[in-house]
C-alpha positions in Angstrom: 195.5 117.6 66.8 191.5 117.1 68.3 190.8 120.9 68.3 191.9 121.0 64.9 190.1 118.1 63.7 186.4 119.8 64.6 187.3 123.0 62.7 186.6 124.3 58.9 189.1 125.9 57.4 188.7 129.5 58.2 188.9 128.5 62.0 192.8 126.8 61.0 194.2 129.3 59.5 192.8 132.1 61.5 195.0 133.9 63.7 194.9 133.7 66.7 193.1 130.6 66.2 190.9 129.1 68.5 191.1 126.2 70.5 187.7 125.8 70.6 186.0 125.7 67.8 182.1 127.0 67.2 180.1 125.6 65.4 182.4 121.8 65.3 182.9 120.2 62.8 182.3 116.6 62.8 181.3 115.9 59.9 185.7 115.9 59.3 185.9 112.8 61.2 183.0 110.8 58.3 185.4 112.3 55.3 188.6 111.2 56.9 187.7 107.5 57.2 185.6 107.5 54.0 188.5 109.1 51.6 190.7 106.5 52.0 189.9 102.7 53.0 190.6 103.5 56.6 189.4 100.3 58.0 191.5 98.0 55.9 194.0 99.7 56.7 193.3 99.5 60.4 192.9 95.9 60.2 196.4 95.2 58.1 197.9 96.8 61.4 196.0 95.5 63.9 196.9 91.9 62.2 200.6 93.2 61.7 200.5 94.6 65.2 199.7 91.6 66.6 201.8 88.8 64.9 205.2 91.2 65.6 204.0 91.8 69.4 204.0 87.2 69.5 207.4 87.0 68.1 208.8 89.4 69.8 207.5 88.7 73.6 208.3 85.4 72.9 211.4 85.1 71.0 213.0 87.7 73.2 212.0 86.1 76.7 213.4 82.4 75.6 216.5 84.3 74.2 216.6 86.5 77.7 216.2 83.3 80.2 219.0 81.4 78.2 221.5 84.4 79.3 219.7 84.9 82.6 219.4 81.2 84.2 221.3 78.9 81.8 224.5 78.2 82.2 226.2 77.8 79.2 230.2 78.6 77.7 230.5 81.6 76.7 226.9 83.0 77.8 228.0 86.3 78.4 230.6 86.6 76.0 227.8 85.8 73.2 225.9 88.5 75.4 227.8 91.4 74.7 228.2 90.7 71.3 224.1 90.6 70.9 224.1 94.1 72.5 227.2 95.3 70.6 224.4 94.8 67.1 222.4 98.0 68.6 225.4 100.2 67.9 224.6 99.6 64.0 222.1 101.6 62.6 219.2 100.8 60.8 219.9 102.5 58.0 222.7 100.3 57.4 221.1 97.0 57.7 218.5 98.7 55.3 220.1 97.6 51.6 221.0 94.1 52.4 217.8 92.9 54.0 216.7 94.5 50.9 218.4 92.7 48.6 217.8 89.5 50.4 213.9 89.4 50.9 213.8 90.6 47.7 215.4 88.0 46.2 213.4 85.4 48.5 210.5 86.8 47.1 209.5 88.3 50.7 208.8 92.2 49.1 205.3 92.9 48.6 204.2 91.1 51.8 204.4 91.5 55.7 206.7 88.3 56.2 210.0 90.8 56.6 208.1 93.2 59.1 206.8 89.7 61.0 209.2 87.1 60.7 212.6 89.1 62.3 210.2 89.8 65.7 210.8 86.0 65.8 214.6 86.3 65.9 214.3 88.6 69.4 215.7 91.8 69.5 218.8 93.0 71.9 216.9 95.6 73.7 214.0 93.4 74.7 216.2 91.0 75.3 218.9 93.1 77.6 215.5 94.7 79.0 213.9 91.1 80.2 217.7 89.3 81.1 217.8 92.3 83.6 214.8 91.2 84.7 215.7 87.4 85.1 218.8 88.3 87.0 216.8 89.5 89.9 214.5 86.2 90.5 216.4 84.2 92.7 218.1 81.6 91.7 216.3 78.8 94.6 213.3 79.1 93.1 215.1 77.4 89.3 217.2 75.0 92.0 214.2 73.9 93.7 212.4 73.3 90.6 215.4 71.4 89.2 215.6 68.7 91.9 211.6 68.4 91.3 212.8 66.9 88.0 211.2 70.4 85.9 213.1 70.9 82.7 214.1 75.1 81.9 211.0 75.3 79.8 208.9 74.1 83.1 210.4 76.5 85.0 210.1 79.3 82.6 206.4 78.8 81.7 206.0 78.0 85.7 208.7 80.0 88.1 210.3 82.8 85.5 207.3 83.9 83.4 204.4 84.2 86.2 206.8 86.5 88.2 208.4 88.6 85.1 204.7 89.4 84.0 205.1 93.3 84.2 209.0 93.4 82.8 207.1 91.3 79.2 204.3 93.6 79.5 206.7 96.6 79.1 207.8 94.9 76.1 204.9 94.3 74.7 204.2 97.8 75.2 206.7 99.4 73.5 206.7 96.6 70.7 203.2 97.5 69.9 203.4 101.2 69.7 206.2 100.6 67.2 204.8 98.6 64.9 201.5 101.0 65.3 203.5 103.7 64.3 205.7 101.8 62.0 206.1 104.1 58.6 209.1 103.5 57.1 209.4 99.5 57.3 205.8 99.1 55.4 207.1 102.2 52.8 209.8 100.2 51.9 208.6 96.3 51.3 204.9 97.0 51.1 203.9 98.3 47.3 200.3 96.6 47.6 197.7 100.0 49.0 195.7 96.9 49.8 198.6 96.0 52.2 198.8 99.7 54.0 198.3 99.9 57.6 197.2 103.5 58.9 200.8 104.8 58.8 201.0 104.7 55.1 197.1 105.1 55.3 197.3 109.1 56.6 200.1 109.7 54.1 197.9 108.3 50.9 195.3 111.0 52.9 197.5 113.6 53.0 198.4 113.0 49.0 195.1 111.7 47.8 193.6 115.3 46.8 195.7 117.3 44.7 195.0 121.0 46.2 195.9 119.7 49.5 196.7 123.3 51.0 193.3 124.8 49.5 190.6 122.1 50.9 190.0 120.6 54.3 192.9 119.1 54.5 193.9 119.3 57.8 190.8 118.7 59.5 190.6 115.8 57.6 194.0 114.9 58.4 194.0 115.6 62.4 190.8 113.7 62.3 193.0 110.7 60.8 195.5 111.1 63.1 193.4 111.4 66.0 191.6 108.0 64.9 195.0 106.3 64.5 196.5 107.2 67.8 193.5 106.4 70.0 194.1 102.6 70.6 197.4 103.4 71.5 195.6 105.5 74.2 193.6 103.2 75.2 196.0 100.6 75.4 198.0 102.5 77.8 194.6 103.8 79.9 194.4 99.9 81.1 197.3 99.0 81.1 199.1 102.0 82.8 199.7 100.2 85.9 201.5 97.4 84.9 203.2 99.0 82.5 204.6 101.4 85.3 205.6 98.4 87.5 207.3 97.0 84.7 209.4 100.1 84.0 210.0 101.0 88.0 211.3 97.3 88.7 213.4 97.0 85.1 214.4 100.3 86.4 215.4 99.9 89.9 216.7 96.4 90.2 218.1 95.7 86.4 
């Protein structure tokens, strides 16, 4: 991708194609960022991804705590019912959800993409529940004896110990929101609200003579810029991410 983003059009179609472009055409990046308003798309994606991540981590943590550390009648049955929802394909829910969101006036806004994340996702709940079960119950019991409420136990005992697992959920969520193409394509019609996933498609179709212009290098340049924040995020959180994956995988 990076190699193609620095090539000229003849270099792209040359066989064999050179791995290291000579000369490197850095202007492809400037042109890719100016043909469509990528800055606006970046801001839209950042705001959308952050809100979805907050909603998913917050709701999934609360629900997972209820399924793992609080005793109540029918808890296991409800948990397995929650897991069963993962068996329903997203395509089955697509049209009914669109009709519902259309009737309540949420179409052409980020509400259908953000607000459902505040109601927890089955996979994230499962992941966090499995980790919460590995935390000794004696810690919670000691806090209860001291008069702590369940929210206090969650905030002061469980969450500090569950940061790696929560980081995994947060990273998966932000990566999913960053790359989400289908959801914004269905619910957003105003180009001012487009995230970068739709921006890339918009860049691809901006010039009618797509295959005749220097569009492949520009498209690869825009794609490289798009994935750079995710790579940077993984680079700085790699240790926590790997730790969370290993803990939830081994002890779950």
